[in-house]
Structure formats: C-alpha cells, structure tokens
C-alpha positions in Angstrom: 7.2 23.7 -2.3 7.9 21.2 0.5 11.0 21.9 2.6 13.6 19.2 2.3 14.2 19.6 6.0 10.7 18.7 7.1 10.0 14.9 7.4 6.7 13.7 5.8 4.0 13.1 8.4 2.1 9.9 7.7 -1.7 9.6 7.6 -1.5 7.2 10.6 0.4 9.7 12.7 -2.1 12.4 11.9 -5.0 10.1 12.9 -3.4 9.1 16.2 -2.6 12.8 16.9 -6.2 13.7 16.6 -8.3 10.6 17.2 -12.0 11.3 16.8 -14.2 10.3 19.7 -16.5 8.4 17.3 -13.6 6.2 16.3 -12.9 5.3 19.9 -16.5 4.4 20.4 -16.9 2.2 17.3 -15.7 -1.3 16.3 -12.7 -1.2 14.1 -10.9 -3.5 11.7 -7.5 -2.9 10.1 -5.9 -3.9 6.8 -2.2 -3.8 7.2 1.1 -5.7 7.6 4.4 -5.4 9.4 5.4 -2.3 7.4 2.4 -0.4 8.8 4.4 1.5 11.4 4.2 5.1 12.6 6.9 7.7 11.7 8.7 6.7 14.9 8.6 3.0 13.9 5.9 1.9 16.3 3.6 -0.9 15.0 0.2 0.6 14.1 -2.0 -2.1 15.6 -0.5 -1.7 19.1 -0.5 2.1 18.8 -4.2 2.1 17.9 -5.1 -0.2 20.9 -2.9 1.9 23.2 -4.9 5.0 22.2 -8.2 3.5 22.9 -9.3 1.9 19.6 -11.4 -1.2 19.9 -9.6 -3.2 17.2 -11.6 -6.4 16.5 -9.4 -8.0 13.8 -6.7 -7.5 11.2 -6.7 -8.2 7.5 -3.3 -9.1 5.9 -2.2 -9.0 2.2 0.1 -11.2 0.2 3.2 -12.6 2.1 1.4 -12.7 5.4 1.0 -10.1 8.2 4.8 -10.5 9.0 5.8 -10.5 5.3 7.7 -13.8 5.9 6.2 -15.7 3.0 9.2 -15.2 0.7 8.2 -16.9 -2.6 5.5 -15.6 -5.0 2.2 -17.5 -5.0 2.8 -18.9 -1.4 -0.5 -18.6 0.4 -0.7 -17.6 4.1 -3.2 -18.8 6.6 -5.2 -17.1 9.3 -3.5 -16.5 12.6 -3.6 -14.5 15.9 -1.7 -11.4 16.6 1.0 -12.4 19.2 0.7 -9.3 21.3 -3.0 -8.3 20.9 -4.5 -11.8 20.7 -7.0 -10.7 18.0 -7.5 -12.6 14.7 -5.5 -11.9 11.6 -7.5 -12.9 8.5 -5.3 -13.6 5.5 -6.5 -12.2 2.2 -4.0 -14.2 0.2 -4.9 -17.9 0.6 -8.0 -19.0 2.4 -9.8 -16.0 0.8 -8.8 -13.1 -1.5 -11.9 -11.0 -0.7 -13.5 -10.9 2.7 -17.0 -12.3 3.1 -19.6 -9.6 3.9 -20.5 -11.2 7.2 -17.0 -10.5 8.5 -18.0 -6.9 8.8 -21.4 -7.3 10.5 -20.3 -5.7 13.7 -17.7 -3.4 12.2 -18.2 0.4 12.0 -14.8 1.4 10.6 -12.1 -0.2 8.4 -8.7 1.4 8.6 -6.3 0.8 5.7 -2.6 1.3 6.1 -0.5 -0.4 3.4 2.8 0.6 1.9 2.6 0.4 -1.9 5.5 0.7 -4.3 3.9 2.5 -7.2 3.6 -0.4 -9.6 0.3 -2.0 -10.8 1.4 -5.6 -10.4 2.3 -5.2 -6.7 -0.7 -6.9 -5.2 -1.4 -4.9 -2.0 -3.5 -2.3 -3.8 -5.5 -5.0 -5.5 -6.2 -6.5 -2.1 -7.4 -3.1 -0.9 -9.5 -2.7 -4.0 -11.2 -6.1 -3.4 -12.0 -5.1 0.2 -13.5 -1.9 -1.1 -15.6 -3.9 -3.6 -16.8 -6.2 -0.8 -17.8 -3.3 1.3 -19.8 -1.6 -1.4 -23.3 -0.9 -0.1 -22.5 -1.7 3.5 -22.6 0.7 6.4 -18.8 0.6 7.1 -16.7 3.7 6.7 -13.3 3.1 5.2 -10.5 5.3 6.4 -7.3 5.2 4.3 -4.2 6.3 6.2 -2.2 7.6 3.4 1.5 6.9 2.7 4.0 8.2 0.1 4.3 6.5 -3.2 8.1 5.8 -2.9 8.8 6.6 -6.6 6.7 9.7 -6.7 3.3 10.5 -8.2 4.4 13.1 -10.8 5.3 10.4 -13.3 2.9 7.9 -14.9 4.3 5.3 -17.4 3.6 2.0 -19.0 0.7 0.0 -20.6 -2.9 -0.3 -19.4 -4.2 -3.8 -19.0 -6.8 -4.7 -21.7 -10.2 -5.9 -20.4 -9.6 -9.5 -21.5 -6.4 -9.8 -19.5 -7.5 -8.5 -16.1 -6.1 -10.5 -13.2 -4.9 -10.2 -9.6 -1.9 -8.3 -10.8 -3.9 -6.1 -13.1 -7.4 -5.8 -11.9 -7.9 -2.1 -12.4 -7.6 0.3 -15.4 -4.2 1.7 -14.5 -0.8 1.9 -16.1 2.2 -0.1 -14.9 3.6 2.9 -13.0 0.4 4.3 -11.8 1.5 7.5 -10.0 -1.0 7.2 -7.1 -0.7 7.1 -3.3 -2.8 4.4 -1.5 -5.5 7.0 -0.8 -5.7 8.2 -4.4 -5.7 4.5 -5.5 -8.7 3.8 -3.3 -10.7 6.8 -4.7 -9.8 5.6 -8.3 -11.1 2.1 -7.6 -14.3 3.4 -6.2 -14.8 5.6 -9.2 -13.8 3.0 -11.8 -16.1 0.3 -10.2 -18.9 2.7 -9.3 -18.7 1.5 -5.7 -21.2 2.7 -3.0 -18.6 3.0 -0.3 -17.8 5.7 2.2 -14.1 6.5 1.9 -12.2 9.1 3.9 -8.5 9.7 3.2 -6.2 10.9 6.0 -3.7 12.7 3.9 0.0 13.3 4.7 1.8 16.5 5.8 5.0 17.8 4.3 4.6 15.7 1.1 4.3 16.6 -2.5 4.0 14.5 -5.7 7.6 15.0 -6.8 9.1 13.5 -3.6 10.8 10.1 -3.7 11.3 8.1 -0.6 14.8 9.4 0.3 13.4 12.9 0.4 10.6 12.1 2.8 12.8 11.7 5.9 11.2 8.4 6.6 12.9 5.1 7.3 12.4 2.4 4.6 10.6 -0.6 6.1 10.4 -3.4 3.6 6.8 -4.0 2.7 7.5 -7.5 1.3 10.4 -9.9 1.4 11.8 -8.9 -2.0 11.4 -5.1 -1.6 14.4 -4.4 0.7 15.1 -0.9 -0.5 13.9 2.2 -2.2 16.2 1.4 -5.1 14.3 -1.9 -5.6 11.0 0.0 -5.9 12.6 2.4 -8.4 13.5 -0.3 -10.9 10.5 -2.5 -10.1 8.1 -1.1 -12.8 10.4 -2.5 -15.5 12.4 -5.2 -13.9 9.3 -7.0 -12.6 8.4 -7.9 -16.2 11.3 -10.4 -16.1 9.0 -12.6 -14.0 6.9 -13.2 -17.1 9.7 -14.9 -19.1 11.5 -18.3 -18.6 14.4 -17.3 -16.4 15.3 -17.9 -12.8 12.9 -16.0 -10.7 14.5 -12.6 -10.1 12.4 -12.1 -6.9 14.6 -14.5 -5.0 16.7 -13.1 -2.1 18.0 -9.8 -3.2 19.8 -6.9 -1.5 19.6 -4.0 -3.8 17.4 -5.1 -6.8 19.4 -3.0 -9.3 22.3 -3.4 -11.6 25.5 -1.8 -10.4 26.1 0.0 -7.2 23.8 3.1 -7.3 23.6 3.2 -11.1 19.8 2.7 -11.3 19.2 5.3 -8.6 21.5 7.9 -10.2 20.2 7.5 -13.7 16.6 7.5 -12.6 17.0 10.6 -10.5 19.0 12.5 -13.2 16.4 11.7 -15.9 13.6 12.8 -13.6 15.3 16.0 -12.6 16.0 16.8 -16.3 12.3 16.6 -17.0 12.6 13.8 -19.6 9.6 11.9 -18.2 6.1 12.7 -19.4 3.9 14.4 -16.8 0.3 13.4 -15.9 -2.0 14.6 -13.2 -2.8 11.6 -11.0 -6.4 12.7 -10.7 -7.0 12.9 -14.5 
C-alpha cells in the first residue's frame, strides 16, 4: 500500500538521481514535449544536459514540442530548441515515423511523455511508431515512466478491429487501456514482435489504483485541450463526440466535464465502490 503522504517519484527523477556513466558517454536522443518536466517542474531536456548528457536532438509528438498547436490535425514543423540550440524533429507533420538514418549515431533514445490513459490520445502511438522504426537497430530505448492519471487498475471499452486500425487506434488495446507509458511500450514490442532493447525506469511511491490527485504531482497540461485531471477522467467517453457532426468539443476548455466537480465525484465514488471490472494490465 502506497502512503498517501509520499509523492510519486517519476522515472526521469530516478534516472537523474543515478545517471549511469555509460549514458553520459553515449549519444542520446529524447522523445518528449513541454510536459516532460521533473517532479520539481524543471524541463527535462535542460536537466539532462546540465547533468552531462550529450543530447543530440529531440523528437516531438502531436501539437508540437511546446503543445501550442491547439486544433486537431494541425501539423507542426521541425524547429530548434530555443535554449539548447539542438534540432527538434516533429513526428506529427513532416513525418510520423522517424527515418532509420536519423539514429545512425545515436546510442540511446529516452522517452518521457505524459499519456492520459486513452487509446485515441496520440502520444503513445507516436512512441510505438518510434519503437517500430528502431526494431533491429543497435539503439537502447529507455522509457522514463509516468503515472497514468486515471489509474491502471481499470480497463474499459472496445478493442479496434483489424480493418479499422489508424493513428488513433494502431495497437490491440481497449479505449481505456490501463497502462503506464512503460507498460505500453512493452505491450507494443510484444504485439508487434519487435527486436528492440527496452528498459523502463519505473516510478517510486506509485501503485495502479492511484489517480493523479493522489500522486502529489502538479498537473502540467500535456496538450492544449487537456488542462486538468478531470478532463483526462472523462476523456475515454467524451472524446467519442469528436466522431459525430457537432461543434468540435476539443476547442478551448477549462474543465472538460459537465457540472462543477460532478464528473470527478461520480467517477471516484464508483471506483471506490468497486463497480468497475478489474483486469491485470500485464494480462
């Protein structure tokens, strides 16, 4: 049982606390965005460089590295990191999967992305495509794990049928997938039979039943329309409204729920009452 008084320690903080010498000696790339911060809210790219990591380039997911591309389907271009001066290659626009030659001189790829626990949220698809691109290559992938903000003890929803796979449903997972980014990476490697060396830096003071408010971490919006934990909580169902002819619900929002606190209270009470089906995330 995790103490409610102990804040969750992120995978990135555990890595920085005990940086292996081999990582400092190698050439490193990083898949991340502006929400990739330490537990003390320090941007991860700068923290890695400050601690002696030779960071060669950054890969960014949908919405751009700074998550400023508000509308869906808006592509983002390549750019340079304003503080570090290294390239930021967009994986949502000029390319969706990195070309193998990009990693010719790379020894390690670090992945630090905040997911929200829903299959159609594209960041994990981007991570999966990178893993597929690295299959058979001599690059170690290190996943710096983060909490699934809506917990991993509940798995719900449909699984995409083979004929309907897409960028928002590439892998054989239910809508509410119940995985952390590290678990998701291992699932993709298993499903696709990838030949890729994956290491997951796990978290401390975290358990599958914890939701974001119980982690002691600050909410940093991972994308423009995910401004709060409550938005993530209702997202597995509410996101389906994007598929019908209505005004796009992913416009500027503050809470992403109906009624002040209602979605959060109902969801938490139902979960605590044990009314949701349980499934082991590794099964």
